[in-house]
C-alpha positions as CSV (number, residue, x, y, z in Angstrom):
1,M,7.7,-5.2,9.3
2,Y,4.0,-4.6,9.6
3,P,1.5,-7.5,9.7
4,P,0.0,-7.9,6.1
5,E,-3.5,-7.9,7.5
6,M,-3.0,-4.5,9.1
7,V,-1.9,-2.8,5.9
8,A,-4.3,-4.7,3.5
9,P,-6.9,-1.9,3.6
10,M,-4.2,0.7,2.9
11,K,-2.9,-1.3,0.0
12,E,-6.4,-1.8,-1.4
13,E,-7.0,2.0,-1.5
14,L,-4.6,2.2,-4.5
15,V,-5.1,-1.2,-6.0
16,T,-8.9,-0.6,-6.3
17,V,-8.2,2.4,-8.5
18,G,-5.8,0.6,-10.9
19,F,-2.4,0.4,-9.2
20,N,-0.4,-2.8,-9.6
21,Q,1.4,-4.0,-6.5
22,L,5.2,-4.4,-6.8
23,M,6.2,-7.2,-4.5
24,T,9.7,-8.1,-5.7
25,P,12.8,-6.4,-7.0
26,D,12.3,-8.0,-10.4
27,E,8.8,-6.5,-10.6
28,V,10.2,-3.1,-9.8
29,D,12.9,-3.4,-12.4
30,S,10.3,-4.3,-15.1
31,A,8.0,-1.5,-14.1
32,V,10.5,1.3,-13.9
33,N,12.4,0.3,-17.0
34,A,9.2,-0.2,-19.1
35,E,8.7,2.1,-22.1
36,G,6.5,5.0,-21.4
37,T,5.7,6.5,-18.0
38,T,5.5,4.7,-14.7
39,L,4.2,6.1,-11.4
40,V,5.7,4.4,-8.4
41,V,3.9,5.2,-5.1
42,L,5.7,4.1,-1.9
43,N,2.8,3.7,0.4
44,S,3.0,3.9,4.2
45,V,1.0,3.5,7.4
46,C,1.7,7.1,8.5
47,G,-1.0,9.7,8.9
48,C,0.2,11.9,6.0
49,A,-0.2,8.8,3.7
50,A,-3.8,8.3,4.8
51,G,-4.7,12.0,5.1
52,S,-3.2,13.4,2.0
53,M,-0.9,11.2,-0.1
54,R,-3.3,8.4,-1.0
55,P,-6.3,10.7,-1.5
56,G,-4.1,13.1,-3.5
57,V,-2.8,10.3,-5.7
58,K,-6.3,9.1,-6.4
59,L,-7.5,12.7,-7.2
60,S,-4.6,13.0,-9.7
61,L,-6.1,10.3,-11.8
62,E,-8.8,12.7,-12.8
63,N,-6.6,14.1,-15.5
64,A,-6.5,14.0,-19.3
65,K,-2.9,12.7,-19.3
66,L,-1.9,9.8,-17.1
67,P,1.1,7.5,-16.7
68,S,1.2,4.4,-18.8
69,S,1.6,2.3,-15.6
70,L,0.5,2.8,-12.0
71,T,2.4,0.9,-9.4
72,T,2.8,0.8,-5.7
73,A,4.9,-0.9,-3.0
74,F,4.3,-0.7,0.8
75,A,7.1,0.5,3.1
76,G,7.6,-1.9,6.0
77,V,5.9,-4.8,4.2
78,D,7.2,-5.1,0.6
79,R,10.8,-4.5,1.9
80,D,12.8,-5.9,-1.1
81,A,10.6,-4.1,-3.6
82,V,10.8,-0.8,-1.7
83,D,14.5,-1.1,-1.4
84,R,14.9,-1.6,-5.1
85,A,12.5,1.3,-5.9
86,R,14.5,3.6,-3.7
87,K,17.7,2.8,-5.6
88,Y,16.0,4.1,-8.8
89,M,14.9,7.2,-6.8
90,L,18.5,8.2,-6.0
91,P,19.9,10.9,-5.3
92,Y,16.7,11.5,-3.2
93,P,17.1,10.0,0.3
94,P,14.7,7.2,1.3
95,S,11.3,8.5,2.5
96,S,7.9,7.0,2.8
97,P,5.5,7.9,1.7
98,S,6.9,9.1,-1.6
99,I,5.9,9.3,-5.2
100,A,8.1,9.0,-8.2
101,L,7.4,9.3,-11.9
102,F,9.7,7.6,-14.4
103,K,9.8,8.1,-18.2
104,D,11.5,5.4,-20.2
105,G,13.4,4.3,-17.1
106,K,14.5,7.8,-16.0
107,L,13.3,9.6,-12.9
108,V,11.6,12.7,-14.1
109,H,9.6,13.8,-11.0
110,M,9.8,13.1,-7.3
111,V,7.5,13.9,-4.4
112,E,9.3,13.3,-1.1
113,R,7.7,12.9,2.3
114,H,8.5,16.5,3.2
115,H,6.5,17.5,0.1
116,I,3.5,15.5,1.4
117,E,3.5,16.4,5.1
118,G,1.3,19.4,5.8
119,R,-0.1,19.5,2.3
120,T,-3.7,18.8,1.3
121,A,-4.7,16.0,-1.0
122,E,-5.6,18.7,-3.6
123,M,-2.1,20.2,-3.5
124,I,-0.5,16.8,-4.0
125,S,-3.0,16.0,-6.8
126,E,-2.2,19.3,-8.6
127,N,1.6,18.6,-8.3
128,L,1.1,15.2,-9.9
129,K,-1.2,16.5,-12.6
130,A,1.4,19.1,-13.6
131,A,4.0,16.3,-13.9
132,F,1.6,14.1,-15.9
133,D,0.9,17.0,-18.2
134,E,4.6,17.6,-18.8
135,F,5.9,14.0,-19.0
136,C,3.0,11.7,-20.0
């Protein structure tokens, strides 16, 4: 587990642009199973999260179509929430950072860590925008 004060600025990066923090399994259940589309970002302290994932997610919000709900949980901090979110992301193996888009409780798009590493923020943003255009 990471100290909460260490990850606070990394959490705030998404919260300040409209993401709701998922802290408990019940919050994850409610978010994922809500009607409409829900983006779940599993945030992380790693360099690829800082360098491309969080910037790419923020860039993706500059799109005509957006998910109904923007949510995030932090790997290594919000352990119970992250574990529950990962159950919804099956059959994909656990990875952080990662990004999942759900529509009416069904996983419709997944961005795993290996899709984030080595990619630019712009590439991640374009990937998410295409998913938003298709599913939102």
